[in-house]
DSSP file (Angstrom, degrees, kcal/mol; ACC not computed):
  #  RESIDUE AA STRUCTURE BP1 BP2  ACC     N-H-->O    O-->H-N    N-H-->O    O-->H-N    TCO  KAPPA ALPHA  PHI   PSI    X-CA   Y-CA   Z-CA
    1    1 A G     >        0   0    0      0, 0.0     4,-2.4     0, 0.0     5,-0.2   0.000 360.0 360.0 360.0 -44.3   78.7 -152.2   98.5
    2    2 A I  H  >  +     0   0    0      1,-0.2     4,-2.4     2,-0.2     5,-0.2   0.899 360.0  54.7 -57.4 -41.0   79.7 -149.5   96.0
    3    3 A F  H  > S+     0   0    0      1,-0.2     4,-1.7     2,-0.2    -1,-0.2   0.928 110.4  45.5 -57.7 -46.4   81.5 -152.0   93.8
    4    4 A I  H  > S+     0   0    0      1,-0.2     4,-3.1     2,-0.2     5,-0.3   0.946 113.8  48.1 -62.8 -48.6   78.3 -154.1   93.6
    5    5 A V  H  X S+     0   0    0     -4,-2.4     4,-2.0     1,-0.2    -1,-0.2   0.868 111.1  50.7 -61.9 -37.2   76.0 -151.2   92.9
    6    6 A T  H  < S+     0   0    0     -4,-2.4    -1,-0.2    -5,-0.2    -2,-0.2   0.781 117.0  41.4 -73.5 -26.9   78.3 -149.8   90.2
    7    7 A R  H  X S+     0   0    0     -4,-1.7     4,-0.8    -3,-0.3    -2,-0.2   0.840 118.6  42.7 -87.9 -34.4   78.5 -153.3   88.5
    8    8 A L  H  X S+     0   0    0     -4,-3.1     4,-2.7    -5,-0.2     5,-0.2   0.874 107.2  56.9 -80.4 -37.7   74.9 -154.2   88.8
    9    9 A V  H  X S+     0   0    0     -4,-2.0     4,-2.2    -5,-0.3     5,-0.2   0.937 110.0  43.3 -65.6 -45.1   73.1 -151.0   87.9
   10   10 A P  H  > S+     0   0    0      0, 0.0     4,-3.0     0, 0.0     5,-0.3   0.938 113.2  53.4 -63.7 -40.4   74.7 -150.5   84.5
   11   11 A S  H  X S+     0   0    0     -4,-0.8     4,-2.6     1,-0.2    -2,-0.2   0.939 111.2  44.9 -57.5 -47.2   74.2 -154.2   83.8
   12   12 A T  H  X S+     0   0    0     -4,-2.7     4,-2.7     2,-0.2    -1,-0.2   0.897 113.7  50.1 -67.2 -41.0   70.4 -154.0   84.6
   13   13 A V  H  X S+     0   0    0     -4,-2.2     4,-1.5    -5,-0.2    -2,-0.2   0.955 111.6  49.7 -59.3 -51.2   70.0 -150.7   82.6
   14   14 A R  H  X S+     0   0    0     -4,-3.0     4,-3.0     1,-0.2     5,-0.3   0.925 112.9  46.1 -51.7 -51.8   71.8 -152.4   79.6
   15   15 A E  H  X S+     0   0    0     -4,-2.6     4,-2.5    -5,-0.3    -1,-0.2   0.889 108.9  55.0 -65.5 -37.9   69.5 -155.4   79.9
   16   16 A R  H  < S+     0   0    0     -4,-2.7    -1,-0.2     1,-0.2    -2,-0.2   0.802 116.5  39.1 -63.7 -27.6   66.3 -153.2   80.2
   17   17 A F  H  X S+     0   0    0     -4,-1.5     4,-0.8    -3,-0.3    -2,-0.2   0.866 119.4  42.9 -92.5 -36.5   67.3 -151.6   77.0
   18   18 A V  H  X S+     0   0    0     -4,-3.0     4,-2.9    -5,-0.2     5,-0.2   0.876 105.6  60.6 -72.5 -42.1   68.6 -154.6   75.0
   19   19 A T  H  X S+     0   0    0     -4,-2.5     4,-2.5    -5,-0.3     5,-0.2   0.916 107.0  44.1 -67.0 -40.5   66.0 -157.1   75.8
   20   20 A P  H  > S+     0   0    0      0, 0.0     4,-2.2     0, 0.0    -1,-0.2   0.842 113.6  52.0 -70.2 -25.0   63.0 -155.1   74.3
   21   21 A L  H  X S+     0   0    0     -4,-0.8     4,-2.2     2,-0.2     5,-0.2   0.942 111.4  46.9 -67.5 -46.9   65.1 -154.3   71.2
   22   22 A Y  H  X S+     0   0    0     -4,-2.9     4,-2.4     1,-0.2     5,-0.2   0.943 113.6  48.3 -61.2 -45.7   65.9 -157.9   70.7
   23   23 A E  H  X S+     0   0    0     -4,-2.5     4,-2.6     1,-0.2    -1,-0.2   0.909 110.8  50.3 -61.7 -40.7   62.2 -158.8   71.3
   24   24 A A  H  X S+     0   0    0     -4,-2.2     4,-2.2     2,-0.2    -1,-0.2   0.859 109.7  51.9 -69.4 -33.2   60.9 -156.2   68.8
   25   25 A S  H  X S+     0   0    0     -4,-2.2     4,-2.7     2,-0.2    -1,-0.2   0.925 111.3  46.5 -65.1 -44.4   63.4 -157.4   66.2
   26   26 A R  H  X S+     0   0    0     -4,-2.4     4,-2.4     2,-0.2    -2,-0.2   0.886 111.3  50.9 -65.6 -39.0   62.2 -161.0   66.6
   27   27 A V  H  X S+     0   0    0     -4,-2.6     4,-2.4    -5,-0.2    -1,-0.2   0.952 112.8  46.9 -64.4 -47.9   58.5 -159.9   66.4
   28   28 A A  H  X S+     0   0    0     -4,-2.2     4,-2.0     2,-0.2    -2,-0.2   0.946 112.6  49.3 -62.1 -46.4   59.3 -157.9   63.1
   29   29 A A  H  X S+     0   0    0     -4,-2.7     4,-2.7     1,-0.2    -1,-0.2   0.933 111.6  48.6 -54.6 -48.2   61.2 -160.8   61.6
   30   30 A D  H  X S+     0   0    0     -4,-2.4     4,-2.2     1,-0.2    -1,-0.2   0.888 109.4  54.0 -65.1 -37.8   58.4 -163.2   62.4
   31   31 A G  H  X S+     0   0    0     -4,-2.4     4,-2.0     2,-0.2    -1,-0.2   0.906 109.9  46.5 -55.4 -46.1   55.9 -160.8   60.9
   32   32 A L  H  X S+     0   0    0     -4,-2.0     4,-2.6     2,-0.2    -2,-0.2   0.883 111.4  51.3 -68.1 -42.8   57.8 -160.6   57.6
   33   33 A V  H  X S+     0   0    0     -4,-2.7     4,-2.2    -5,-0.2    -2,-0.2   0.910 109.1  51.7 -59.8 -41.3   58.1 -164.5   57.5
   34   34 A Q  H  X S+     0   0    0     -4,-2.2     4,-2.1     2,-0.2    -2,-0.2   0.930 110.4  48.3 -62.9 -48.3   54.4 -164.9   58.1
   35   35 A R  H  X S+     0   0    0     -4,-2.0     4,-2.7     1,-0.2    -1,-0.2   0.890 110.0  51.7 -60.2 -41.2   53.7 -162.5   55.2
   36   36 A E  H  X S+     0   0    0     -4,-2.6     4,-2.8     2,-0.2    -1,-0.2   0.893 106.5  53.4 -66.1 -34.8   56.0 -164.2   52.9
   37   37 A T  H  X S+     0   0    0     -4,-2.2     4,-2.2     2,-0.2    -2,-0.2   0.907 110.0  48.1 -64.9 -41.1   54.4 -167.6   53.7
   38   38 A V  H  X S+     0   0    0     -4,-2.1     4,-2.3     2,-0.2     5,-0.2   0.967 111.8  51.0 -63.9 -49.6   51.0 -166.1   52.7
   39   39 A H  H  X S+     0   0    0     -4,-2.7     4,-2.9     1,-0.2    -2,-0.2   0.923 110.9  48.5 -51.0 -50.2   52.6 -164.6   49.5
   40   40 A L  H  X S+     0   0    0     -4,-2.8     4,-2.5     1,-0.2    -1,-0.2   0.893 110.7  49.7 -59.9 -41.6   54.0 -168.1   48.6
   41   41 A A  H  X S+     0   0    0     -4,-2.2     4,-2.1     2,-0.2    -1,-0.2   0.918 113.7  45.9 -62.6 -45.2   50.7 -169.8   49.2
   42   42 A N  H  X S+     0   0    0     -4,-2.3     4,-2.7     2,-0.2    -2,-0.2   0.900 113.1  50.0 -65.6 -42.1   48.9 -167.3   47.0
   43   43 A L  H  X S+     0   0    0     -4,-2.9     4,-3.4    -5,-0.2     5,-0.2   0.901 110.5  49.4 -65.5 -41.0   51.6 -167.5   44.3
   44   44 A R  H  X S+     0   0    0     -4,-2.5     4,-1.9     2,-0.2    -1,-0.2   0.936 110.9  50.2 -60.1 -45.0   51.4 -171.4   44.3
   45   45 A L  H  < S+     0   0    0     -4,-2.1    -2,-0.2     1,-0.2     4,-0.2   0.940 116.0  43.0 -59.4 -47.7   47.5 -171.2   44.0
   46   46 A M  H >< S+     0   0    0     -4,-2.7     3,-1.2     1,-0.2    -2,-0.2   0.910 112.3  52.0 -69.6 -40.5   47.8 -168.8   41.1
   47   47 A A  H 3< S+     0   0    0     -4,-3.4     6,-0.3     1,-0.2    -1,-0.2   0.823 113.2  43.8 -65.4 -29.5   50.7 -170.6   39.3
   48   48 A F  T 3< S+     0   0    0     -4,-1.9     2,-0.3    -5,-0.2    -1,-0.2   0.285  83.0 127.4-100.0   8.4   48.9 -173.9   39.4
   49   49 A T  S X> S-     0   0    0     -3,-1.2     3,-2.3    -4,-0.2     4,-0.6  -0.506  76.1 -98.4 -63.1 131.3   45.5 -172.4   38.3
   50   50 A N  T 34 S+     0   0    0      1,-0.3    -1,-0.1    -2,-0.3    -2,-0.1  -0.315 106.7   4.7 -51.3 116.3   44.2 -174.3   35.3
   51   51 A G  T 3> S+     0   0    0     -2,-0.2     4,-2.2    -3,-0.0    -1,-0.3   0.196  99.5 106.8  94.3 -12.9   45.1 -172.3   32.2
   52   52 A A  H <> S+     0   0    0     -3,-2.3     4,-2.6     1,-0.2     5,-0.2   0.936  77.6  50.4 -66.7 -47.2   47.1 -169.6   34.0
   53   53 A A  H  X S+     0   0    0     -4,-0.6     4,-3.2    -6,-0.3     5,-0.3   0.919 112.8  47.0 -56.1 -45.3   50.5 -170.7   32.8
   54   54 A E  H  > S+     0   0    0      2,-0.2     4,-2.4     1,-0.2    -1,-0.2   0.920 112.7  50.0 -66.8 -39.9   49.3 -170.8   29.1
   55   55 A A  H  X>S+     0   0    0     -4,-2.2     5,-2.2     2,-0.2     4,-0.5   0.915 113.5  46.2 -61.3 -44.6   47.7 -167.4   29.4
   56   56 A I  H ><5S+     0   0    0     -4,-2.6     3,-1.5     2,-0.2    -2,-0.2   0.957 111.5  48.6 -64.5 -52.3   50.9 -166.0   30.9
   57   57 A V  H 3<5S+     0   0    0     -4,-3.2    -2,-0.2     1,-0.3    -1,-0.2   0.906 114.1  49.9 -58.3 -41.0   53.2 -167.6   28.3
   58   58 A G  H 3<5S-     0   0    0     -4,-2.4    -1,-0.3    -5,-0.3    -2,-0.2   0.549 108.4-128.0 -74.3  -6.9   50.8 -166.2   25.6
   59   59 A G  T <<5 +     0   0    0     -3,-1.5     2,-1.2    -4,-0.5    -3,-0.2   0.766  50.4 160.1  61.4  30.2   50.9 -162.8   27.1
   60   60 A N     >< -     0   0    0     -5,-2.2     4,-2.7    -6,-0.2     3,-0.2  -0.678  17.1-178.8 -83.4  86.6   47.1 -162.7   27.2
   61   61 A A  H  > S+     0   0    0     -2,-1.2     4,-2.4     1,-0.2     5,-0.2   0.841  80.6  52.6 -59.1 -38.1   46.4 -160.0   29.8
   62   62 A A  H  > S+     0   0    0      2,-0.2     4,-2.4     1,-0.2    -1,-0.2   0.932 112.6  45.2 -69.4 -40.6   42.5 -160.4   29.5
   63   63 A A  H  > S+     0   0    0     -3,-0.2     4,-2.5     2,-0.2     5,-0.3   0.938 113.1  50.2 -69.5 -42.2   42.8 -164.3   30.1
   64   64 A V  H  X S+     0   0    0     -4,-2.7     4,-2.6     1,-0.2     5,-0.3   0.922 111.8  48.9 -60.7 -39.9   45.3 -163.8   33.0
   65   65 A Q  H  X S+     0   0    0     -4,-2.4     4,-2.4    -5,-0.2    -1,-0.2   0.933 112.4  47.9 -65.8 -44.9   42.9 -161.2   34.6
   66   66 A D  H  < S+     0   0    0     -4,-2.4    -1,-0.2     1,-0.2    -2,-0.2   0.864 117.5  41.1 -65.5 -33.7   39.9 -163.6   34.2
   67   67 A L  H  < S+     0   0    0     -4,-2.5     4,-0.3    -5,-0.2    -1,-0.2   0.860 125.9  33.1 -81.5 -35.2   41.7 -166.6   35.7
   68   68 A L  H  X S+     0   0    0     -4,-2.6     4,-2.2    -5,-0.3     3,-0.3   0.708  96.9  81.7 -96.7 -22.2   43.5 -164.7   38.6
   69   69 A W  H  X S+     0   0    0     -4,-2.4     4,-2.5    -5,-0.3     5,-0.2   0.890  91.3  50.6 -51.0 -49.8   41.0 -162.0   39.5
   70   70 A P  H  > S+     0   0    0      0, 0.0     4,-2.7     0, 0.0    -1,-0.2   0.905 112.6  47.0 -59.4 -40.0   38.9 -164.3   41.7
   71   71 A L  H  > S+     0   0    0     -4,-0.3     4,-1.9    -3,-0.3     6,-0.3   0.847 109.7  53.2 -66.8 -35.8   42.0 -165.4   43.6
   72   72 A V  H  X>S+     0   0    0     -4,-2.2     5,-1.9     2,-0.2     4,-0.6   0.953 116.8  38.8 -64.9 -49.4   43.2 -161.8   44.1
   73   73 A L  H ><5S+     0   0    0     -4,-2.5     3,-0.6     1,-0.2    -2,-0.2   0.942 117.5  47.0 -68.1 -47.3   39.8 -160.8   45.6
   74   74 A N  H 3<5S+     0   0    0     -4,-2.7    -1,-0.2     1,-0.2    -2,-0.2   0.832 119.2  40.8 -67.9 -32.4   39.1 -164.0   47.6
   75   75 A N  H 3<5S-     0   0    0     -4,-1.9    -1,-0.2    -5,-0.2    -2,-0.2   0.430 107.8-123.5 -94.4  -2.2   42.7 -164.0   49.1
   76   76 A K  T <<5 -     0   0    0     -3,-0.6     2,-0.4    -4,-0.6    -3,-0.2   0.855  41.2-179.9  61.5  37.4   42.8 -160.2   49.6
   77   77 A V      < -     0   0    0     -5,-1.9    -1,-0.2    -6,-0.3     3,-0.1  -0.568  18.9-155.7 -68.2 122.3   45.9 -160.0   47.6
   78   78 A E  S    S+     0   0    0     79,-0.7    17,-3.7    -2,-0.4     2,-0.3   0.793  72.7   3.1 -76.4 -28.1   46.9 -156.2   47.6
   79   79 A A  E     -AB  94 157A   0     78,-0.6    78,-1.5    15,-0.3     2,-0.4  -0.959  57.5-175.2-157.4 139.0   48.8 -156.4   44.3
   80   80 A L  E     -AB  93 156A   0     13,-2.1    13,-2.8    -2,-0.3     2,-0.4  -0.993   6.9-173.0-135.5 129.6   49.7 -159.0   41.7
   81   81 A T  E     -AB  92 155A   0     74,-2.9    74,-2.8    -2,-0.4     2,-0.5  -0.973   8.0-162.7-121.6 139.8   52.0 -158.4   38.8
   82   82 A V  E     -AB  91 154A   0      9,-2.2     8,-3.2    -2,-0.4     9,-1.4  -0.993  13.8-165.5-123.7 120.8   52.5 -160.8   35.9
   83   83 A V  E     -AB  89 153A   0     70,-3.1    70,-1.9    -2,-0.5     6,-0.2  -0.901  12.6-130.8-115.7 136.2   55.7 -160.1   33.9
   84   84 A G    >   -     0   0    0      4,-3.2     3,-1.9    -2,-0.4    69,-0.1  -0.200  37.8 -91.2 -76.8 175.8   56.6 -161.6   30.5
   85   85 A V  T 3  S+     0   0    0      1,-0.3    -1,-0.1     2,-0.1   -28,-0.0   0.639 126.5  54.9 -65.3 -18.1   59.8 -163.2   29.5
   86   86 A N  T 3  S-     0   0    0      2,-0.2    -1,-0.3     0, 0.0    25,-0.1   0.462 120.9-104.6 -90.0  -4.2   61.2 -159.8   28.3
   87   87 A G  S <  S+     0   0    0     -3,-1.9    23,-2.9     1,-0.3     2,-0.3   0.357  77.3 136.1  94.6  -3.7   60.5 -158.1   31.7
   88   88 A Q  B     -F  109   0B   0     21,-0.2    -4,-3.2    22,-0.1    -1,-0.3  -0.587  62.5-108.6 -82.9 137.4   57.4 -156.2   30.4
   89   89 A E  E     -A   83   0A   0     19,-3.2    18,-2.3    -2,-0.3    -6,-0.3  -0.446  28.3-173.9 -60.0 119.2   54.4 -156.1   32.6
   90   90 A I  E    S-     0   0A   0     -8,-3.2     2,-0.3     1,-0.3    -7,-0.2   0.915  72.6 -24.9 -78.7 -46.0   51.5 -158.3   31.1
   91   91 A I  E     -A   82   0A   0     -9,-1.4    -9,-2.2    15,-0.1     2,-0.4  -0.934  53.7-159.1-165.3 138.1   49.1 -157.1   33.8
   92   92 A T  E     -AC  81 105A   0     13,-1.9    13,-1.6    -2,-0.3     2,-0.6  -0.997   3.5-166.5-119.1 130.2   49.1 -155.7   37.3
   93   93 A L  E     +AC  80 104A   0    -13,-2.8   -13,-2.1    -2,-0.4     2,-0.4  -0.958  23.8 169.1-113.1 111.3   46.1 -155.9   39.5
   94   94 A A  E     -AC  79 103A   0      9,-2.7     9,-3.2    -2,-0.6     2,-0.5  -0.951  34.1-131.0-134.9 144.5   46.7 -153.6   42.5
   95   95 A Q  E     - C   0 102A   0    -17,-3.7     7,-0.3    -2,-0.4     6,-0.1  -0.804  28.3-125.5 -92.2 128.1   44.5 -152.2   45.3
   96   96 A D     >  -     0   0    0      5,-3.2     4,-2.8    -2,-0.5     5,-0.1  -0.583  15.1-146.3 -70.0 125.4   44.8 -148.3   45.7
   97   97 A P  T  4 S+     0   0    0      0, 0.0    -1,-0.2     0, 0.0    -2,-0.0   0.734  94.6  49.6 -69.2 -18.3   45.8 -147.8   49.4
   98   98 A N  T  4 S+     0   0    0      3,-0.1    -2,-0.0     1,-0.1    -3,-0.0   0.873 126.8  19.6 -87.5 -36.7   43.8 -144.6   49.6
   99   99 A T  T  4 S-     0   0    0      2,-0.2     3,-0.1     0, 0.0    -1,-0.1   0.663  89.4-130.5-108.9 -17.4   40.5 -145.8   48.1
  100  100 A G     <  +     0   0    0     -4,-2.8     2,-0.2     1,-0.3    -2,-0.0   0.372  64.3 131.1  83.9  -7.8   40.6 -149.6   48.4
  101  101 A Q        -     0   0    0     -6,-0.1    -5,-3.2    -5,-0.1     2,-0.3  -0.502  58.8-118.6 -80.7 153.3   39.6 -150.0   44.8
  102  102 A Y  E     -C   95   0A   0     -7,-0.3     2,-0.3    -2,-0.2    -7,-0.2  -0.670  30.6-174.8 -86.5 140.3   41.5 -152.3   42.4
  103  103 A I  E     -C   94   0A   0     -9,-3.2    -9,-2.7    -2,-0.3     2,-0.4  -0.916   9.6-146.5-126.8 160.0   43.2 -150.8   39.4
  104  104 A S  E     +C   93   0A   0     -2,-0.3     2,-0.3   -11,-0.2   -11,-0.2  -0.955  13.9 179.7-128.8 150.4   45.0 -152.5   36.5
  105  105 A S  E     -C   92   0A   0    -13,-1.6   -13,-1.9    -2,-0.4     2,-0.3  -0.923   5.8-165.6-142.5 171.6   47.9 -151.6   34.4
  106  106 A Q        +     0   0    0     -2,-0.3   -16,-0.2   -15,-0.2   -15,-0.1  -0.993  58.7  32.5-152.3 146.5   49.9 -153.1   31.5
  107  107 A G        +     0   0    0    -18,-2.3   -17,-0.1    -2,-0.3   -16,-0.0   0.371  64.5 139.8  97.5  -7.2   53.3 -152.5   29.8
  108  108 A A        -     0   0    0    -20,-0.1   -19,-3.2     1,-0.1     2,-0.7  -0.321  54.9-115.8 -72.0 160.0   55.6 -151.2   32.5
  109  109 A D  B     +F   88   0B   0    -21,-0.2   -21,-0.2     1,-0.1     3,-0.2  -0.851  40.0 164.3-102.3 115.9   59.3 -152.5   32.4
  110  110 A F    >   +     0   0    0    -23,-2.9     3,-1.4    -2,-0.7     6,-0.2   0.199  44.9 106.1-108.4  13.2   60.1 -154.5   35.4
  111  111 A S  T 3  S+     0   0    0      1,-0.3    -1,-0.1   -24,-0.2   -23,-0.1   0.778  73.5  60.2 -73.5 -21.8   63.3 -156.1   34.0
  112  112 A Q  T 3  S+     0   0    0     -3,-0.2     2,-0.5   -25,-0.1    -1,-0.3   0.540  80.6  96.5 -80.9  -4.7   65.6 -153.9   36.1
  113  113 A Y  S X> S-     0   0    0     -3,-1.4     4,-2.8     1,-0.1     3,-1.0  -0.725  73.1-139.6 -86.2 131.7   64.3 -155.2   39.5
  114  114 A S  H 3> S+     0   0    0     -2,-0.5     4,-2.4     1,-0.3     5,-0.2   0.830  98.8  58.2 -63.4 -31.2   66.5 -157.9   40.8
  115  115 A L  H 3> S+     0   0    0      1,-0.2     4,-0.6     2,-0.2    -1,-0.3   0.792 113.9  38.4 -75.3 -18.5   63.6 -160.0   42.1
  116  116 A V  H <> S+     0   0    0     -3,-1.0     4,-2.6    -6,-0.2    -2,-0.2   0.812 114.5  52.6 -86.5 -37.4   62.2 -160.2   38.6
  117  117 A A  H  X S+     0   0    0     -4,-2.8     4,-2.1     1,-0.2    -2,-0.2   0.824 107.0  54.8 -68.7 -29.9   65.5 -160.5   36.8
  118  118 A N  H  <>S+     0   0    0     -4,-2.4     5,-2.6    -5,-0.2    -1,-0.2   0.903 111.7  43.2 -66.6 -41.9   66.4 -163.4   39.1
  119  119 A V  H ><5S+     0   0    0     -4,-0.6     3,-1.8    -5,-0.2    -2,-0.2   0.947 114.7  49.0 -65.6 -50.2   63.2 -165.3   38.2
  120  120 A L  H 3<5S+     0   0    0     -4,-2.6    -2,-0.2     1,-0.3    -1,-0.2   0.836 111.1  50.4 -60.5 -37.6   63.5 -164.4   34.5
  121  121 A G  T 3<5S-     0   0    0     -4,-2.1    -1,-0.3    -5,-0.2    -2,-0.2   0.334 111.3-124.2 -79.3   4.6   67.1 -165.6   34.6
  122  122 A E  T < 5 +     0   0    0     -3,-1.8    -3,-0.2     1,-0.2     2,-0.1   0.797  52.1 166.3  52.8  37.0   66.0 -168.8   36.2
  123  123 A K      < -     0   0    0     -5,-2.6     2,-0.3    -6,-0.2    -1,-0.2  -0.409  15.6-171.4 -73.0 149.4   68.4 -168.2   39.1
  124  124 A T        -     0   0    0     -2,-0.1     5,-0.2     5,-0.0     2,-0.2  -0.958   5.8-164.6-138.0 163.5   68.2 -170.1   42.3
  125  125 A D  B >   -G  128   0C   0      3,-2.2     3,-1.2    -2,-0.3     5,-0.0  -0.600  52.3 -72.3-129.1-165.8   69.9 -169.8   45.7
  126  126 A E  T 3  S+     0   0    0      1,-0.3     3,-0.1    -2,-0.2    -2,-0.0   0.649 133.0  48.9 -72.6  -9.2   70.2 -172.2   48.6
  127  127 A L  T 3  S-     0   0    0      1,-0.3     2,-0.3     3,-0.1    -1,-0.3   0.447 116.6-106.5-104.5  -2.5   66.5 -171.6   49.5
  128  128 A G  B <   -G  125   0C   0     -3,-1.2    -3,-2.2     1,-0.1    -1,-0.3  -0.847  49.7 -42.2 120.5-153.5   65.1 -172.1   46.0
  129  129 A D  S    S+     0   0    0     -2,-0.3     2,-0.4    -5,-0.2    19,-0.2   0.162  97.6  96.0-108.1  12.0   63.7 -170.2   43.1
  130  130 A K        -     0   0    0     -3,-0.1     2,-0.4    17,-0.1    17,-0.2  -0.860  56.8-157.3-105.9 139.5   61.5 -167.7   44.9
  131  131 A F  E     -D  146   0A   0     15,-2.3    15,-2.7    -2,-0.4     2,-0.4  -0.952   8.4-163.6-127.8 143.9   62.7 -164.3   45.8
  132  132 A V  E     +D  145   0A   0     -2,-0.4     2,-0.3    13,-0.2    13,-0.2  -0.944  12.8 170.0-123.2 138.2   61.7 -161.6   48.4
  133  133 A E  E     -D  144   0A   0     11,-2.3    11,-3.1    -2,-0.4     2,-0.6  -0.978  30.5-138.1-151.9 137.7   62.5 -158.0   48.4
  134  134 A L  E     -D  143   0A   0     -2,-0.3     2,-0.4     9,-0.2     9,-0.2  -0.880  36.5-179.4 -93.7 115.3   61.5 -154.9   50.4
  135  135 A L  E     -D  142   0A   0      7,-2.6     7,-2.8    -2,-0.6     2,-0.5  -0.905  27.9-122.4-121.6 148.7   61.1 -152.0   47.9
  136  136 A Q  E     +D  141   0A   0     -2,-0.4     2,-0.2     5,-0.2    -2,-0.0  -0.723  35.3 175.8 -83.8 126.0   60.2 -148.5   48.3
  137  137 A T  E >   -D  140   0A   0      3,-1.6     3,-1.7    -2,-0.5     0, 0.0  -0.688  49.5 -93.9-123.0 177.8   57.1 -147.3   46.3
  138  138 A T  T 3  S+     0   0    0      1,-0.3    -2,-0.0    -2,-0.2    -1,-0.0   0.678 128.2  50.0 -67.9 -15.3   55.2 -144.1   46.1
  139  139 A H  T 3  S-     0   0    0      1,-0.4    -1,-0.3   -42,-0.0    -3,-0.0   0.178 125.8 -91.4-104.8  12.2   52.9 -145.5   48.8
  140  140 A G  E <  S-D  137   0A   0     -3,-1.7    -3,-1.6     2,-0.0    -1,-0.4  -0.516  72.3 -19.7 106.3-175.9   55.8 -146.5   51.1
  141  141 A P  E     -D  136   0A   0      0, 0.0    20,-0.6     0, 0.0     2,-0.3  -0.452  61.6-170.2 -72.3 139.0   57.8 -149.6   51.6
  142  142 A Y  E     -D  135   0A   0     -7,-2.8    -7,-2.6    17,-0.2     2,-0.6  -0.967  22.5-130.1-129.7 145.9   56.3 -152.9   50.2
  143  143 A L  E     -DE 134 158A   0     15,-4.1    15,-2.5    -2,-0.3     2,-0.4  -0.850  29.1-166.4 -94.6 120.2   57.3 -156.5   50.6
  144  144 A F  E     -DE 133 157A   0    -11,-3.1   -11,-2.3    -2,-0.6     2,-0.4  -0.895   8.3-170.4-112.0 140.9   57.4 -158.2   47.1
  145  145 A T  E     -DE 132 156A   0     11,-2.7    11,-2.5    -2,-0.4     2,-0.3  -0.997  10.7-172.3-125.3 132.5   57.6 -161.9   46.6
  146  146 A S  E     +DE 131 155A   0    -15,-2.7   -15,-2.3    -2,-0.4     2,-0.3  -0.953  10.9 167.5-131.4 144.3   58.3 -163.3   43.1
  147  147 A T  E     - E   0 154A   0      7,-2.0     7,-3.0    -2,-0.3     2,-0.3  -0.932  33.5-102.1-146.4 166.6   58.3 -166.7   41.5
  148  148 A G  E     - E   0 153A   0     -2,-0.3     2,-0.3   -19,-0.2     5,-0.2  -0.678  24.4-177.2 -94.9 145.2   58.4 -168.2   38.0
  149  149 A V  E >  S- E   0 152A   0      3,-2.6     3,-1.7    -2,-0.3  -101,-0.0  -0.881  78.9 -24.9-142.9 109.6   55.6 -169.6   36.0
  150  150 A G  T 3  S-     0   0    0     -2,-0.3     3,-0.1     1,-0.3    -2,-0.0   0.838 127.9 -48.6  57.1  35.1   56.4 -171.0   32.5
  151  151 A G  T 3  S+     0   0    0      1,-0.4    -1,-0.3   -32,-0.1     2,-0.2   0.454 122.0 104.9  84.7   0.2   59.5 -168.8   32.3
  152  152 A M  E <  S- E   0 149A   0     -3,-1.7    -3,-2.6   -66,-0.0     2,-0.4  -0.609  71.5-111.6-107.1 172.0   57.5 -165.7   33.4
  153  153 A S  E     -BE  83 148A   0    -70,-1.9   -70,-3.1    -5,-0.2     2,-0.5  -0.881  22.9-171.2-109.1 134.8   57.5 -163.8   36.6
  154  154 A L  E     -BE  82 147A   0     -7,-3.0    -7,-2.0    -2,-0.4     2,-0.4  -0.992  14.1-176.7-121.8 122.9   54.5 -163.7   39.0
  155  155 A T  E     -BE  81 146A   0    -74,-2.8   -74,-2.9    -2,-0.5     2,-0.3  -0.962  11.4-167.2-129.7 137.4   54.9 -161.3   41.8
  156  156 A T  E     -BE  80 145A   0    -11,-2.5   -11,-2.7    -2,-0.4     2,-0.3  -0.872  13.4-151.0-122.7 157.9   52.6 -160.5   44.8
  157  157 A V  E     +BE  79 144A   0    -78,-1.5   -79,-0.7    -2,-0.3   -78,-0.6  -0.946  16.7 179.2-135.7 143.9   52.9 -157.6   47.2
  158  158 A T  E     - E   0 143A   0    -15,-2.5   -15,-4.1    -2,-0.3     3,-0.1  -0.987  32.0-128.5-134.9 136.6   52.2 -156.6   50.8
  159  159 A P    >   -     0   0    0      0, 0.0     3,-0.9     0, 0.0   -17,-0.2  -0.725  30.3-172.8 -78.2 102.7   52.9 -153.3   52.5
  160  160 A P  T 3  S+     0   0    0      0, 0.0   -18,-0.1     0, 0.0  -125,-0.0   0.675  74.6  50.9 -75.2 -18.0   54.7 -154.8   55.5
  161  161 A L  T 3  S+     0   0    0    -20,-0.6     2,-0.4    -3,-0.1   -19,-0.1   0.382  85.1  98.8-106.0   4.4   55.0 -151.6   57.6
  162  162 A R  S <  S-     0   0    0     -3,-0.9     2,-0.2   -21,-0.1   -22,-0.0  -0.730  78.6-116.2 -91.9 138.2   51.4 -150.4   57.5
  163  163 A A              0   0    0     -2,-0.4    -2,-0.1     1,-0.1    -1,-0.0  -0.525 360.0 360.0 -70.5 142.4   49.3 -151.2   60.5
  164  164 A R              0   0    0     -2,-0.2    -1,-0.1     0, 0.0    -2,-0.0   0.311 360.0 360.0-113.2 360.0   46.4 -153.6   59.8
């Protein structure tokens, strides 16, 4: 009897500890995949918007904003960054997490970020030419998804670790 108790009790304790950890990791991974899917759908919509590629290639921030602003609002995109071929930001439309208001910026250097450099370098991997990265920002960790449009980089963002 003692042998059975000493073999079964540790096994059940281990199972009670490991099973919830496994389930939590699966749920977290599924959540990230769902967010990436939404990012890719938004990026495709923006990349194929009539006139967007021309505005991006021309570096015309006002035209990019006019074309993509309705998509950002309607699809509740928290941040969109359009980067030129040199890695310089053409425009970013981002929602301030504290106020909920959108702000825009221009001119930042994104060339050192691997997810932008990969797109600008036209790199691909076994899964294609879209890249995802979890980066730390001043507002916490954010999930970034990037793809190319006419040799430029289009990036959308979601804070994956914030409760919704």
